C-alpha positions as CSV (number, residue, x, y, z in Angstrom):
1,M,-179.2,206.8,16.5
2,T,-179.6,209.4,13.8
3,T,-179.7,208.5,10.0
4,T,-176.4,210.6,9.9
5,K,-174.9,208.8,12.6
6,F,-176.1,205.5,11.2
7,E,-174.1,206.3,7.9
8,Q,-171.1,207.4,9.8
9,V,-171.2,204.0,11.6
10,C,-171.8,202.0,8.6
11,Y,-169.1,203.6,6.8
12,R,-166.4,203.4,9.6
13,T,-167.6,199.6,9.7
14,E,-167.4,198.8,6.2
15,Q,-165.1,201.2,4.4
16,R,-162.3,201.6,7.3
17,D,-162.6,198.1,8.7
18,E,-163.1,199.6,12.1
19,H,-165.7,197.8,14.6
20,V,-167.4,200.6,16.4
21,S,-168.8,200.2,19.9
22,L,-172.4,200.3,20.2
23,F,-174.9,200.1,23.0
24,N,-178.3,198.6,22.7
25,M,-180.7,201.0,24.6
26,K,-183.5,198.2,24.9
27,S,-181.3,195.3,26.3
28,G,-178.6,197.1,27.5
29,E,-176.0,194.9,25.7
30,V,-172.9,195.9,24.3
31,G,-171.8,195.1,20.9
32,Y,-168.9,195.6,18.2
33,S,-170.1,196.6,14.5
34,F,-169.0,194.3,11.7
35,G,-171.7,195.3,8.9
36,C,-174.9,196.9,7.9
37,T,-178.0,196.5,6.0
38,Q,-179.2,199.5,4.1
39,E,-182.7,198.1,3.4
40,G,-183.3,197.1,6.9
41,V,-181.7,200.0,8.8
42,T,-179.7,197.8,10.9
43,V,-176.2,197.1,12.0
44,Q,-174.9,193.3,12.7
45,V,-173.1,193.4,16.2
46,K,-170.7,190.8,17.8
47,L,-171.7,191.0,21.2
48,T,-169.3,191.0,23.9
49,N,-170.3,187.2,24.9
50,G,-169.4,186.3,21.2
51,N,-172.9,186.0,20.2
52,L,-173.9,187.6,16.8
53,D,-176.8,189.9,16.7
54,S,-178.7,192.4,14.3
55,W,-179.8,195.9,15.9
56,S,-182.2,198.3,14.4
57,R,-180.8,201.7,14.1
58,D,-183.4,203.1,16.4
59,E,-182.6,200.7,19.3
60,C,-178.8,201.3,19.5
61,T,-176.2,204.4,19.9
62,E,-172.6,204.7,19.8
63,N,-171.0,203.5,23.1
64,Y,-168.5,206.5,23.5
65,S,-167.3,204.7,27.2
66,V,-165.3,202.1,25.5
67,P,-162.0,203.2,24.0
68,L,-161.8,202.2,20.0
């Protein structure tokens, strides 16, 4: 995802308490954001199976096929 999109996802996650649906383009997994790290440019996600993970900005994109 672009830097601008990353900042928008992080704003929605951290300031509006939204859990943005994300798609990992490498693994094919879907997760929901619950935090961001600006230093590492990563998004912390909760996967649909309940596990937690951290994805870099470059390997994920917003998942528009899932309603928010």
